N, C-alpha and C positions, 0 to 999 in steps of 0.2 A: 312786386306791386305792379310793374309794367305789364306782366303777363295777365293779371286780372283786368287791367284797363284794356288790353288788346282783345279780350273776350267781350267786354261790356260796351266799350266805345272804341272800335278799331281805328277810327280816323285820328283819335287823340294820341295814339301810340306813335304815329308818324311825326307829330309835332314834338313829342318828348325826345325823339332820337334825332331831331334836326332835319327832317325831310318834309317841309310844309306843303310843297306842291303835291307830293304823293298823298299827304293828309287830305287835301281838298278833293283829289280824285277819289280817294277812299270814301270820303263823306258822300260824294255824289253816288257812288256805288251802293253805299249803305242805306241811302234813302229808300231804295227799292227793297221790298221785303225779300225778294229772291236774292238780291245782291248782298245781304247781310252775311251769309255763310262764306262766300268768296272773300269778302272784305275781312272777316275774322281770320281766315286762313292766311291771307296775304299779310295781315298785321303780325300774326304769330311768326310767320316765316321771316319777315323783315326784322323783327325783334331778335330772332335767333342769329341772323346775319350780323346785326349790330353788335351783339355780345361777342361773336366770333372775331369781328374786326377789332374790338376793344382788346381782346386777349392777344391777338397778333401784334397790335401796336405796343402793348405793354411788354411783350416778350422781345420785340425788336429794340425797344427803348432800353431794356436791361442789358441786352447783348452789346449794344454800342457803347455803353458806359464803361 
């Protein structure tokens, strides 16, 4: 679901993953028509990093238990 949001409303993706400052910057970038594509790419990349961080955190949490 977040992937669809990152294509349609890239700035909202940052708010859902807990990065509001990046969300505001992305919104400013998205306001320009030319900035829409970089904002979308940035949001998809950030979402991928967020998912990777979650997997690492989960793996380390299981390891220490």
